[in-house]
C-alpha positions as CSV (number, residue, x, y, z in Angstrom):
1,M,0.0,0.0,0.0
2,H,2.9,2.4,0.8
3,E,4.2,2.0,-2.7
4,I,0.8,2.7,-4.2
5,I,0.5,5.9,-2.2
6,Q,3.9,6.9,-3.4
7,I,2.8,6.5,-7.0
8,L,-0.4,8.5,-6.4
9,F,1.4,11.4,-4.9
10,D,4.4,11.2,-7.2
11,W,6.8,10.8,-4.3
12,D,10.1,8.9,-4.2
13,G,10.0,7.2,-0.9
14,Y,12.8,9.3,0.7
15,H,11.1,9.6,4.1
16,M,10.0,7.2,6.8
17,H,6.4,6.2,7.2
18,D,4.0,4.0,9.2
19,F,0.4,2.9,9.4
20,R,-1.6,3.3,12.6
21,I,-5.1,2.6,14.0
22,P,-5.3,5.2,16.8
23,S,-8.4,3.8,18.4
24,D,-6.6,0.6,19.5
25,D,-3.1,2.0,19.4
26,I,-2.0,-0.4,16.6
27,L,1.2,0.4,14.7
28,I,2.3,-1.1,11.4
29,E,5.9,0.1,10.9
30,Q,8.3,-0.1,8.0
31,D,11.2,-2.4,8.0
32,T,14.3,-0.2,8.0
33,G,16.8,-3.0,8.0
34,E,18.8,-1.3,10.8
35,D,18.7,-4.0,13.5
36,N,15.2,-2.9,14.7
37,F,16.5,0.5,15.8
38,W,13.1,2.0,15.0
39,N,11.1,-1.0,16.2
40,Y,8.4,0.2,18.6
41,G,6.9,-3.2,19.2
42,G,4.2,-3.1,16.5
43,Y,3.6,-5.1,13.3
44,K,6.1,-5.2,10.5
45,E,4.9,-3.8,7.2
46,N,6.5,-6.5,5.1
47,E,5.0,-9.3,7.2
48,T,1.5,-8.0,7.7
49,L,-1.6,-8.1,5.5
50,V,-3.6,-4.9,5.6
51,D,-6.9,-6.5,4.6
52,P,-7.9,-7.7,8.1
53,F,-7.4,-4.2,9.5
54,F,-9.5,-2.6,6.8
55,R,-12.3,-5.1,7.4
56,K,-12.3,-4.6,11.1
57,Y,-11.7,-0.8,11.4
58,K,-12.7,0.5,8.0
59,W,-9.8,2.9,7.9
60,V,-6.1,3.3,8.8
61,R,-3.8,6.3,9.2
62,Y,-0.8,6.6,6.9
63,T,1.9,9.0,8.1
64,Y,4.7,10.0,5.7
65,D,7.8,12.1,6.7
66,F,8.0,12.1,10.5
67,G,9.5,15.7,10.3
68,D,6.6,17.3,8.4
69,D,4.2,14.6,9.7
70,W,2.0,14.3,6.6
71,R,-1.1,12.3,7.8
72,H,-3.6,10.6,5.5
73,K,-6.8,8.9,6.4
74,I,-7.3,5.9,4.2
75,M,-10.8,4.4,4.1
76,I,-12.2,1.4,2.4
77,E,-15.3,2.2,0.4
78,K,-15.8,-0.8,-1.8
79,I,-14.3,-4.2,-2.5
80,D,-14.5,-5.2,-6.1
81,E,-15.1,-8.9,-6.0
82,S,-15.4,-9.0,-9.8
83,S,-11.7,-8.1,-10.3
84,C,-9.9,-10.7,-12.5
85,F,-7.1,-10.6,-10.0
86,A,-9.3,-11.1,-6.9
87,F,-8.2,-13.8,-4.4
88,D,-10.3,-16.9,-4.0
89,P,-12.4,-16.3,-0.8
90,D,-11.7,-19.8,0.6
91,E,-8.0,-19.4,-0.1
92,T,-8.0,-16.0,1.6
93,K,-9.9,-17.2,4.6
94,A,-7.5,-20.1,5.1
95,R,-4.6,-17.8,4.9
96,L,-6.0,-15.3,7.4
97,K,-7.9,-17.6,9.9
98,N,-5.1,-17.6,12.4
99,L,-4.2,-13.9,12.0
100,S,-5.6,-11.5,14.7
101,P,-5.2,-7.7,14.6
102,F,-4.3,-7.9,18.3
103,S,-1.5,-10.4,18.1
104,I,2.1,-9.9,16.9
105,P,2.6,-12.1,13.8
106,N,5.4,-14.6,13.5
107,L,8.5,-12.5,12.8
108,E,9.8,-15.1,10.3
109,E,9.6,-13.8,6.8
110,P,6.7,-15.5,5.1
111,K,7.6,-17.9,2.2
112,L,5.1,-17.9,-0.6
113,P,4.8,-20.7,-3.2
114,V,6.6,-19.8,-6.4
115,N,3.3,-19.7,-8.4
116,E,1.6,-17.4,-5.8
117,E,4.6,-15.2,-5.6
118,E,4.5,-14.7,-9.4
119,R,0.8,-14.1,-9.2
120,L,1.3,-11.4,-6.6
121,K,3.9,-9.7,-8.7
122,E,1.5,-9.8,-11.7
123,I,-1.2,-8.2,-9.5
124,Y,1.2,-5.5,-8.3
125,E,2.4,-4.6,-11.7
126,H,-1.1,-4.6,-13.1
127,F,-2.5,-2.1,-10.5
128,R,0.7,-0.1,-10.4
129,K,0.3,0.6,-14.1
130,I,-3.4,1.5,-13.7
131,I,-2.8,3.7,-10.7
132,K,0.1,5.5,-12.2
133,E,-1.9,6.3,-15.4
134,E,-4.9,7.5,-13.5
135,A,-2.8,9.5,-11.0
136,A,-0.9,11.2,-13.9
137,E,-4.2,12.1,-15.5
138,T,-5.7,13.4,-12.3
139,I,-2.6,15.4,-11.3
140,Q,-2.5,17.0,-14.8
141,K,-6.2,18.0,-14.5
142,K,-5.7,19.5,-11.0
143,A,-2.2,20.9,-11.5
144,S,-1.8,24.6,-10.6
145,P,-0.4,27.1,-13.2
146,M,2.9,27.0,-11.2
147,T,3.1,23.2,-11.4
148,K,2.3,23.3,-15.1
149,K,5.0,25.9,-15.7
150,V,7.6,23.8,-13.9
151,D,6.5,20.7,-15.9
152,V,6.9,22.7,-19.2
153,W,10.4,23.8,-18.0
154,K,11.4,20.2,-17.3
155,K,10.2,18.9,-20.7
156,F,12.1,21.8,-22.3
157,C,15.3,20.6,-20.6
158,E,14.7,17.0,-21.6
159,D,14.2,17.9,-25.3
160,A,17.5,17.1,-27.0
161,K,16.6,19.4,-30.0
162,L,16.4,22.5,-27.8
163,E,19.9,23.8,-27.1
164,K,19.3,27.5,-26.6
165,L,17.6,29.5,-23.8
166,K,16.9,33.2,-24.2
167,L,17.3,35.5,-21.2
168,S,15.3,38.7,-21.1
169,E,14.5,41.5,-18.7
170,P,12.0,40.6,-15.9
171,K,8.4,41.5,-16.7
172,Y,6.8,40.4,-13.5
173,T,7.4,40.9,-9.7
174,Q,7.9,38.0,-7.4
175,R,4.4,38.7,-6.0
176,E,2.9,38.4,-9.4
177,L,4.7,35.2,-10.2
178,L,3.6,33.6,-6.9
179,Q,0.0,34.1,-8.0
180,A,0.5,31.0,-10.1
181,L,0.3,29.0,-6.9
182,D,-3.0,27.4,-6.1
183,N,-4.6,27.8,-2.7
184,Q,-3.2,24.6,-1.3
185,E,0.3,25.4,-2.4
186,A,0.0,28.9,-0.9
187,S,-1.1,27.3,2.4
188,D,1.8,24.9,2.3
189,Y,4.3,27.8,1.7
190,C,2.8,29.6,4.8
191,K,3.2,26.4,6.8
192,Y,6.8,25.9,5.9
193,L,7.6,29.5,6.6
194,Q,5.6,29.4,9.8
195,I,3.3,32.2,8.7
196,P,0.0,32.3,10.7
197,V,-3.0,31.8,8.4
198,K,-6.6,32.6,9.2
199,V,-9.5,30.6,7.8
200,S,-10.8,33.7,6.1
201,D,-7.4,34.4,4.3
202,S,-7.7,34.2,0.5
203,K,-5.0,32.8,-1.7
204,D,-3.9,36.3,-2.5
205,D,-3.5,37.0,1.2
206,K,-1.3,34.0,1.6
207,T,0.9,34.7,-1.4
208,D,1.3,38.3,-0.3
209,A,2.5,37.0,3.2
210,V,4.9,34.6,1.6
211,C,6.4,37.3,-0.7
212,K,6.8,39.7,2.3
213,M,8.4,37.0,4.4
214,L,10.9,36.0,1.7
215,Q,11.8,39.7,1.1
216,L,12.2,40.3,4.8
217,H,14.3,37.1,5.3
218,P,16.0,36.2,2.0
219,E,18.2,33.8,4.0
220,Y,15.2,31.5,4.1
221,L,15.8,30.7,0.4
222,L,19.0,28.9,1.5
223,Y,16.7,26.2,2.9
224,I,15.3,25.6,-0.6
225,F,18.5,25.7,-2.6
226,I,21.3,23.2,-2.1
227,Q,24.8,24.6,-2.6
228,E,25.0,23.3,-6.2
229,N,21.7,24.9,-7.2
230,Y,22.6,28.2,-5.5
231,D,26.0,28.3,-7.3
232,A,24.2,27.6,-10.6
233,L,21.7,30.4,-10.1
234,C,24.5,32.9,-9.2
235,K,26.3,31.9,-12.4
236,L,23.1,32.2,-14.5
237,S,22.5,35.7,-13.0
238,E,25.8,36.9,-14.4
239,Y,24.7,36.5,-18.0
240,S,23.4,39.4,-20.0
241,C,20.1,39.2,-21.9
242,G,20.3,37.0,-25.0
243,E,20.7,33.4,-25.9
244,I,22.8,31.0,-23.8
245,G,23.7,27.4,-24.4
246,K,22.1,24.4,-22.6
247,S,25.3,23.7,-20.6
248,S,24.9,27.1,-18.9
249,W,21.7,26.3,-17.0
250,Q,20.9,23.8,-14.3
251,E,17.4,22.2,-14.5
252,N,16.7,21.7,-10.8
253,A,18.1,25.1,-9.8
254,V,15.8,26.9,-12.2
255,A,12.8,24.8,-11.3
256,A,13.3,25.7,-7.6
257,A,13.6,29.4,-8.6
258,L,10.4,29.2,-10.5
259,M,8.6,27.8,-7.5
260,V,9.5,30.8,-5.3
261,G,8.9,33.4,-8.0
262,L,12.6,34.4,-8.5
263,C,12.3,33.9,-12.3
264,D,9.8,33.1,-15.0
265,F,9.8,30.7,-18.0
266,Q,7.7,30.8,-21.1
267,E,8.0,28.5,-24.1
268,K,7.2,30.1,-27.4
269,A,6.0,28.1,-30.4
270,G,8.5,27.9,-33.1
271,A,11.2,29.5,-31.0
């Protein structure tokens, strides 16, 4: 399930995570492979089936990144028994009959028959493909103007035929460029910068607050740019207006600068 969620949110699994059922203080934790350093006495993710928990509690909490503490409530709404990959009910019952949500499972890694292991891999790849396609379509539909701008920039960088970038004088202020954020992104920026937000605050209120904070504390940008990206932006700022070669820019550095309104990017047809 963790890997499916990572696909849906287009994350890369860099942070730690766990699953919890708060009402009964049940923890399903990831296996870090570090001699159980993070073992808090709960279930092990790679040894525990999530199905019994969903059937009993109807929902579980997924927490990703213990620093930012991103919490997600995952609820079961429907079981599609008609799926061509559905398990046989009798086979599933036999596998789960001795599994109780209140008992710690055997810590030996389960050994699956070869044919079942191949079948599970087939199921995983099938749903991974479907979920990734649907997630990409949904993300594209809901993407903010800022996200779309960054995506266009990344595609531009990946195009081997495009070797030139034209630098021009700025046309917009940082405040104007930050208007490309959607309301959720503006709220997230306020959260990261620890800017108090009222329920009544509009997106414009939030982007104004973000802009003022970054102007008052430009050093906060150092939390966004790693040294390599910072050096690349400094080098890019030294160029005069006009065309520069592809080797002169750094994709991730410019993408980060776009996200905080330090620069703009427009792709012109036929250019």
